[in-house]
C-alpha positions as CSV (number, residue, x, y, z in Angstrom):
1,M,9.1,-14.9,-17.4
2,T,5.9,-14.5,-15.4
3,N,5.7,-15.5,-11.8
4,I,2.6,-17.2,-10.6
5,S,1.6,-16.8,-7.0
6,A,-1.8,-17.4,-5.3
7,D,-2.6,-18.1,-1.7
8,T,-6.0,-19.2,-0.5
9,R,-7.5,-20.4,2.7
10,I,-10.3,-23.0,2.9
11,P,-12.1,-23.5,6.2
12,F,-11.7,-27.3,6.2
13,P,-9.0,-29.7,7.4
14,C,-5.9,-30.1,5.3
15,H,-6.2,-33.8,4.4
16,L,-9.8,-33.3,3.3
17,V,-9.0,-30.3,1.1
18,Y,-6.0,-32.1,-0.4
19,A,-8.0,-35.3,-1.2
20,T,-10.8,-33.2,-2.7
21,Y,-8.4,-31.4,-5.0
22,R,-6.8,-34.7,-6.1
23,D,-9.9,-37.0,-6.3
24,K,-13.0,-34.9,-7.0
25,L,-11.9,-32.8,-10.0
26,N,-15.1,-33.5,-12.1
27,D,-17.3,-32.7,-9.1
28,L,-15.6,-29.2,-9.0
29,I,-16.4,-28.1,-12.5
30,P,-19.8,-26.6,-11.7
31,Y,-18.0,-24.3,-9.3
32,M,-15.4,-23.1,-11.8
33,H,-16.9,-20.6,-14.3
34,N,-13.9,-20.4,-16.5
35,V,-13.8,-24.1,-17.2
36,R,-16.1,-25.8,-19.7
37,S,-14.8,-29.4,-19.1
38,V,-12.0,-31.5,-17.8
39,Q,-11.1,-35.0,-19.1
40,I,-9.1,-37.2,-16.9
41,K,-6.7,-38.9,-19.3
42,S,-4.8,-41.0,-16.8
43,R,-4.3,-41.7,-13.2
44,R,-1.8,-44.0,-11.6
45,E,-0.5,-44.6,-8.1
46,E,3.2,-45.6,-7.6
47,N,5.5,-45.4,-4.6
48,G,3.1,-43.4,-2.5
49,K,2.4,-40.8,-5.2
50,V,-0.5,-40.2,-7.5
51,Y,0.2,-39.2,-11.1
52,T,-2.6,-37.6,-13.1
53,I,-2.9,-36.2,-16.6
54,N,-5.9,-34.0,-17.2
55,E,-7.1,-32.2,-20.3
56,W,-8.7,-28.8,-19.5
57,H,-11.0,-26.8,-21.8
58,G,-11.5,-23.3,-20.5
59,G,-14.1,-20.7,-21.2
60,G,-14.0,-17.0,-21.6
61,E,-13.3,-14.6,-24.3
62,I,-10.1,-14.0,-26.2
63,P,-9.5,-10.3,-26.2
64,A,-10.2,-8.6,-29.6
65,A,-6.6,-7.4,-30.0
66,A,-5.4,-11.0,-29.6
67,R,-8.0,-12.8,-31.7
68,A,-6.0,-12.5,-34.9
69,I,-3.1,-14.3,-33.2
70,L,-4.8,-16.6,-30.7
71,S,-7.3,-19.4,-31.2
72,E,-9.6,-21.4,-29.0
73,D,-6.7,-23.8,-28.6
74,M,-5.3,-21.2,-26.2
75,L,-8.2,-22.0,-23.9
76,S,-7.2,-25.7,-23.7
77,W,-4.3,-27.3,-22.0
78,T,-3.0,-30.6,-20.6
79,E,-1.9,-30.7,-17.0
80,Y,0.6,-33.2,-15.7
81,N,0.4,-33.6,-11.9
82,T,2.4,-35.4,-9.2
83,W,0.5,-35.6,-5.9
84,D,2.7,-36.4,-2.9
85,E,0.5,-37.0,0.2
86,S,3.5,-37.5,2.5
87,N,4.2,-33.8,2.3
88,L,0.9,-32.6,1.0
89,T,2.2,-31.1,-2.3
90,L,1.1,-31.0,-5.9
91,E,3.7,-30.5,-8.6
92,W,2.2,-29.5,-11.9
93,Q,3.2,-28.7,-15.4
94,I,0.9,-27.3,-18.1
95,K,1.3,-27.9,-21.8
96,T,-0.9,-25.5,-23.9
97,H,-2.5,-26.9,-27.0
98,A,-1.3,-23.8,-28.9
99,F,2.3,-22.9,-29.2
100,T,3.1,-26.1,-27.2
101,E,6.9,-25.9,-27.8
102,A,7.1,-22.3,-26.9
103,V,5.1,-22.1,-23.7
104,H,6.7,-23.5,-20.5
105,C,4.6,-23.4,-17.4
106,G,4.8,-25.3,-14.1
107,G,4.8,-25.0,-10.4
108,K,4.0,-26.4,-7.0
109,N,1.1,-26.2,-4.6
110,Q,1.7,-26.7,-0.9
111,F,-1.2,-27.6,1.4
112,I,-0.6,-26.3,4.9
113,A,-2.7,-27.1,7.9
114,E,-3.6,-24.1,10.1
115,G,-5.8,-25.7,12.7
116,D,-9.1,-26.8,10.9
117,T,-8.3,-24.5,8.0
118,T,-6.0,-25.1,5.0
119,L,-3.7,-22.6,3.4
120,I,-2.9,-23.4,-0.2
121,Q,0.2,-21.7,-1.5
122,S,0.5,-22.0,-5.3
123,R,3.8,-20.9,-6.9
124,G,4.9,-21.3,-10.4
125,K,6.6,-19.8,-13.5
126,M,5.6,-19.3,-17.1
127,S,7.9,-18.4,-19.9
128,I,7.5,-18.2,-23.6
129,D,10.3,-18.8,-26.1
130,P,9.5,-16.8,-29.2
131,H,12.0,-18.8,-31.2
132,Q,9.8,-21.9,-30.7
133,M,6.6,-20.3,-32.0
134,K,6.0,-22.5,-35.1
135,G,4.1,-21.0,-38.0
136,V,4.7,-17.4,-37.0
137,P,6.8,-15.1,-39.1
138,W,10.1,-14.4,-37.3
139,F,9.6,-10.6,-37.2
140,L,6.3,-11.1,-35.3
141,T,7.4,-13.7,-32.7
142,G,8.4,-11.2,-30.0
143,T,5.1,-9.4,-30.2
144,I,3.1,-12.6,-30.3
145,A,5.0,-14.0,-27.4
146,H,4.2,-10.9,-25.4
147,V,0.5,-11.1,-26.3
148,V,0.3,-14.9,-25.4
149,E,2.2,-14.4,-22.1
150,D,0.0,-11.5,-21.1
151,F,-3.2,-13.5,-22.0
152,L,-2.1,-16.6,-20.2
153,G,-0.7,-14.7,-17.2
154,K,-4.1,-13.1,-16.6
155,K,-5.8,-16.5,-16.7
156,I,-3.6,-18.8,-14.6
157,E,-3.8,-17.0,-11.2
158,P,-7.5,-16.4,-11.3
159,N,-8.0,-20.1,-12.3
160,L,-6.0,-21.2,-9.3
161,L,-8.1,-19.0,-7.0
162,Q,-11.3,-20.2,-8.7
163,M,-10.3,-23.8,-8.2
164,S,-9.9,-23.1,-4.4
165,E,-13.3,-21.4,-4.3
166,G,-14.8,-24.5,-6.1
167,V,-13.3,-26.8,-3.4
168,R,-14.7,-24.6,-0.7
169,H,-18.2,-24.5,-2.2
170,F,-18.1,-28.3,-2.9
171,L,-17.1,-29.1,0.7
172,E,-19.7,-26.6,2.1
173,Q,-22.4,-28.3,0.0
174,A,-21.2,-31.8,1.0
175,T,-21.3,-30.8,4.7
176,K,-24.7,-29.2,4.4
177,N,-26.1,-32.3,2.6
178,R,-24.8,-34.6,5.4
179,S,-26.4,-32.5,8.1
180,L,-29.9,-32.7,6.6
């Protein structure tokens, strides 16, 4: 099991940062270098919460040692989100497009006001069940599970940090454009 932990600070008020994360996803893509595209599959509001499903297509290279095992599908995933504005949280679950049954990944982001700055604490866990790796010979599942976990583990935290940087840049640009 891999623990996911990333903390970032954005120099804007908490409710603005939270709403930007939730509502401006496609506007943030130009600021995220590891993301090629995001498709918003669904969005619904119910009982004070917003539920979204987004399909992400990442960029970047698959390491040479992992190329024989991994495919471009490892750079795509579907994200299931529950946004709760009453406590400024986001609960998320990721389903990879490769080894979907084997990879389990989810967590929670907490948006915390610190004056006019926002602290975002992202916490999660990822595990891979080698017994659920379909189409892989049983004697290779442990090795492949390790390669997949290592690859994904090195992608998730940087992507969380890059998303925060994207929000910061987006809000800085929006503020600059309003002041002109």
